[in-house]
N, C-alpha and C positions, 0 to 999 in steps of 0.2 A: 355505537362502542368512540362515536367522536368525541360524545359527552363524556365519556370513561378518560380517553386520552386528555378534553379540556380540564377534568378534576385533577387529573395527574401534572400537570403540567402547572395548572394552578398551585399545587403543593407544594411542587419542586421552587418555583416561584417565590412561594412563601419561605420556605427552607432557607434557601438562599439570601434572601433578603434578610432573614436574621443573625445572620453572620456566622452560621453551626459552621460551614463548610467549608470557611477561611482560616478555623483552627488549624496549623500546622500539627498536633495532636490526634485531633480528628479526622484528619485527612488519613495519617498512619496507622488509625484503628480501622479505619473502613477501607483500605489496600490489604491489611494482614487480615480482617476478616474474609476478602475476596479471594486471597490466596487459601484460607485454609476452605473455603466453601468449592473449589478448585480442587484442593487433592481431595475434598473428602468424595467427588463428585467422579474421580479419576478413571474408574470400571466402565462407571455408563458414559463417559464422554466416548470412552473405544469401542462401545457398544458401538450407540449413537456414529461416532464417523465411521466405521465399517458396514452398517444399515444404509447411511448416507452415499458414500463414496465408495464403498469395499476396499477403504485402506484396512490395512495392518497396522496393529498395535505401535510398531517399529516408528514406522512412516508416521499414525498419527501424533507420536509422542513426539521425534524429530520436529519435523515440519509444523505442529498445532500446540500442545498443549507446554513442551517445553520453551519455546520461542515467546508464550504470554508467559509463563512463570521468572523465567530468566529476567525477562525486560521490568517484569512488578518488580523484584526483588531490589533491582539493579536500580527503578526511579523513589524505592522506598529509603534506600541507602542514602543515595544524594539529597534529596528531596529537602531537607534544609536548609543545604545550602543553595542548589537553585532560586529559591522562594525568599532570599534576602536582598533587600534593596541592593540596585547596584547604588555603588560611588564612580560620579563620573568629572572630568576637569570641569573647572567653572572656565567661563571667559571673562576678559573686562567686560564687555556688557551686564554680567548677572553678577560680577563683584559685588559686595564681599559672599554673595548668599551661596549657600551647597546646592549642588545639583542631585538628585536622587531619582533613579526609576525603580518605582515599584511593580512588581509583579501582582496584575489582576486579573482574576477568574472571570470567563465573560458573564454565569448565569447558568441557563437551561442549557443544553448542548445536545441534539440530536444524534445518534449515531444511525447510519445505513447502513447494516452488514450484508454482502453476496453469501452466495451457496458455495465456493467453488473449495474454500478455506474458512470453515462454515464458525468455527474457533475464535483461530488467530485473528482475524481481518472482524469480528465483534468484535473482541474481548480485548488486543492492542488499543485501538485508540478511547475506550471505556478506560483504562488503565489511566490513560496520559490524563483523561481529561476530569476525574475523579483526583490524581494527583493534585492536578492545575486549581481546586478546591471549585468544582463545576457543579453541578446537579446533573444526570444523564439520562436520556428515553433513548432505549436502545430496540430498535425494528432490527430482527434478524431474516434472513428469506426463506419463504415458505418451500422453497425447493429443497431446503434439506430440514426437513421438520424435528427428523430424530436430535440432531445438533439444538436447534433452535427452542426445543422442549427442554434440554438439557441445562444448556445455560439460561431458561427462565426460573428453572428450580433451585440454580445457584444462587443466582441475584435474590429470589425471594428468600432464601433460606438464610442469605447471608446479610444485606445489604435493606434498609430501609427503604420502603418507596418513593418517599418524599427526597430520597436522592440520588436511586439508581432504579431506574424500572424499565423490566422488561414486555414489551408490548408483543399481543397474543397475535401469533405468524399469518392468522388470517386476514387482518385489519389492510383494506386496502391503504396508495402511499396516501390519496387525497384527504384522506383523515386525518392522517399523520401528518403530515406538510401544513395543515392550515393551522398554526399555532403560533404563538409568538416563541417564538427560541432565540437564543441569543449568537445560536448558531452551528453549523450544520456541518455533517462529515458524512464523505457516502463514498462512497466503494461498489465500482461497476462499470461499466460501459460507458461509451463515449457517450453513445446517444442517450441513453437516463440522465449519466452528467448534466448532459445542456437541458434537458428538461427538469433537476433538481435544480441548478441553477438560476434558471428563469423564472422557479418559484420564487424562491431564497431572494431573487432584486425585486419584485412586490412588496417584503418590508425590510428591505439594504439587509439584510443577513449575512455574512462573510460566510464564506462556505470555504471549506478543501475537497478537492476529487481526487480520488485516488483511480485512476481509467487503466488503461490498457493501450491494445497498439499490438501493430507485427514489429517485433523485436529481430533483429537480424542476430546471426553469427556469423561471424565474416576468418575463415578458415583459410589464411595464406599458404602460399610454398613451405615456408622458413618453419609452418608451425609442427611439434610434434605430433603427427597423424594419429597414434595410437592413444595418445594420452590424449586427445581431443574427442576422440571417436567415446572413448570410457564418460567422460564428464558431459558431453554434450548429449548423449542417451539418458545418463542418471538424470541432467537436468530436464530434459526432453518427458521424459516416463514419470516425474514425479505428481502426482494425480491425473495418474493417465493421460497431462497435459493440459488437464483442467486450471493453468497458471496463468497468472495474470503476466507473469515477468519470463514464463517459457517462450524456449527458442520458437520465434516461428517461422523461420527459414534458414538456410543454411546459403551462404555466399563463400563457394570454395573455388582453388584454382583450380582450371582442370587439369594440370599437371599432376596433381592429387589426386581428385576428385575420385577415379574408381580406387586407388588408395584409401578414402576416407569410408568410402561405401561398404568396400568388403569390413573392415572392423569394426562399422557400426552393427554390420550381421553379425560379425563374431560376439562383439559385447553382447547384444538382444540375447543369443543363445544361452552364453554363458551366464546371463544373470536371468535372464526370465524364463529361458526354456521355450515349450507353448503360453504365449504369454493367457490364454482363452483359460488355459488347465490351471494358472497360475493364482493360490487362493492370497497370495500379496500383491496381484496388478488390481491396480484403483480402475475400476465400473465405471461409463459417461452419468451422469446423475438422473438423466431422465431420455424419455423414450425422444420426445421432440427432439431433443441433443445428440441422439446416438443417432435417428435418420439425416441429423443435417450431415453430421460425419460422413456418414456411411454415400449419403450422397453426393457429398466434396470426393471421396475416393472412386466412386462410380461415373464421376465426369471425367478427373484426371485417366482414367485405366485409356477412357476414349483418344486422350491428346497424348501419349505417352508412357512409358513404364512406369508397372508401380510394384514395388519389394512390398510385400505383405498385407494387412490390409483388412486380414480376415477378421466378421463380426460374429457376434452370439447377439440375435435380440434379444433372449429370456434372460439373461445373464448381464446384458446391456456391456459387457465388454468388447473391445474393436482392435485387436491386435496392431501395434506399431506398422504403418504404413510408408514408405521412402519413396516421394515422386522423384524417379529419375530423370526424368524429362522437363521437370518443370520450369515455367521463364515468368516472367512476370505481369502476362499476361492471363495466365491459367487462374482457374477457378477460384484455386486455392490462395490467390495472391490479392483476392478483392476484399476480404474482410479479417479481421482477425482471427485464427483455427479455431482455438480454446481446446484441445484434443489433441491423440494420439497420430495426428500426422506430420512427414517432414519435410516440405521441398527442399531437393538439393542442386542449388543453381547454379551451374559453373561460370568462370570469369577466366577472361583472358588480360586482363586490365584494371589492375587494385582500382583506378583512378574512376575508371567508368562505372565500375560498380559502386564506390562509393556516391557518385553523385546518383545514381538510381535510387538507392536509397535516402537519399536530401530531397529530391524530388517527391518525396511521400512524409503523411506527416510524422514529427518525431516522434520513436518509439518509447516505451516505458524505461526497457533495456536494450542495452546491446552487449553483444561477446565477442572478445576479439581473441585466438587463435595463434598465436605467432611467436619467433625465437630473435626476432628484429627487432632491438630496443628504439632506431628511429622510426621505423617501419611502427609502431605500436603507438609513439608519444604524435607521428603524424594524422594517424586514425583518432587518437581522441579527440586532440587538439580541432580537427574539423569537424568530426561528429556529436551534434547536439541528441542527451537522450536522459533520461529520467536516472539511471544508474547503470551498472553493471560489472563485468568482470573482464581481467586477462588472463587467459589460460585458467578459466574454470569458468562456472555456469552458475547462477543463483544466488551465488552464497554473500552476496552483497547485502539481502535483505537477512540475513540471520545475525550483522551486527549493530544492535543497540545503540553503539556509538557513531554511528550516521546516521543523515538523514535519507529515510526513506521518500522518493515519490518521484509524480511525473513531468514533464514539461512541456507545455503545449496542447497538441491533442490527448497527450495522455497523465493529463493529471495538472492539477494548481495545488504547491501546499505537501509539506511533507512532515512526517511524522517520526517514532521510533527513540526511545529513551528520550534524552533531554530533549528534542525538537518535539517529543512529541507532549513535552509541558510547557514550552515555546509556542506550541501554537495552539493549547489554550489555554495561551494567559496574555492577556493585551498587558503590553507597557507601557503604563502608565506616566509620562516625566514631569516630574516638580522638582518648583526650586522652592527651598525653605528660606526664605529669606531674613535678614538681619533685624531690629529692631535696634539696634547699639549705633550702629553706622548707617550714615546715609547719604548718597554719592548726589549731592546737587543739581550735579551738571544736566542731569538725564531731565531735569522740571523747566518749565516755559518761566521768562519769556524767550524764545531763540531767535535771536539777533544773528548778526555778522559775527560779532567778536564769539560768540560760545560756539555758529557752526567751523570757525576757522579752528576751535579748540575742542570740539569732538571729532576735526578729521586728523589735527595730528594726534591722537591719544589713540584714538580708534584704526 
């Protein structure tokens, strides 16, 4: 299989060097073909996402298919404008030459996709890389095999292999990584992200790392508690909490903690009834992750009150578990939860609560619920995070006009819309010199008189 990957990378390298993918008309054709392929396989995608993660058609469309198609169409509309060479101002040192920045694709790009949003997080970076004029090798996760197979079918039926190729799901990462790429885009855990970066460093391949982390939600005394509970629960239970920007824990003022917990319970009954019997409530991806999450719940029950958290090992569904006595020393706070478990930690001093967040690696997302504008601005100015929302959750990822990405331990680089095009493009600076005008001051001899003149002019 390593030989097969070598062949594909060689074909894509030859294709890129031919200049075919630099042509804007060809890029538009490729994107249109991919869009058509997605639409033709839409029903297969619903079935695959249900099989892999238990997602309903509504959730699959809202959080995966719609987001890819919306971004793809927006990129197609704007590609010609983005790809134009940028005119920039000249300086005295470059006069009378013109200065331009050319948008140049890197070459062959490797995209490594995760299992939790197996369609969105595979195709969104692929769209950006193709739009920028690159060739793409895509590796989907074998943990979401049904969706991965549909994606392979979409690519095989829509695009030539020398432009975009979906690697067989069972191929190991070592065989894939040991190739001459010009860019690597990885979405996954910080632990694996470090390994990817180490491999890329051997060949000095630039990388984008979209990672995760423990994303906090801060609920202050001034917050609209009923609205906060509704939006916290919605954001937390998308994909049963298996979302990189999911709320990992809630920090809530003790004055309103009980009210928030009560509203969360009401919302849960209203929206899901009995989650274990709800066909629209997603399942946990694998037995291993199911056991990991039920282990956290069992450990937390030894330490304090846990509301909910029942599980069904056959369906791999876990009812939402609210950890009412959690604190920063508990097992649930050791690493990213990635499941329907929500520690609810009370605080009496907001500044001290923020310091506890700052003591930990920068999160991918942060959510703030407050009606105090000064309080909101203070929190936004003090807390580093990849992106987030005020009085809402998750929605920042849906706006392709904004960059999406982490900071520090939660990742490097960003993408979506124009920012995807920029990520997969090298900005090449070029001076277009004049053959009609020549400024003699720059040439030797560099005597004292010339030094005085240069210092006066520049």
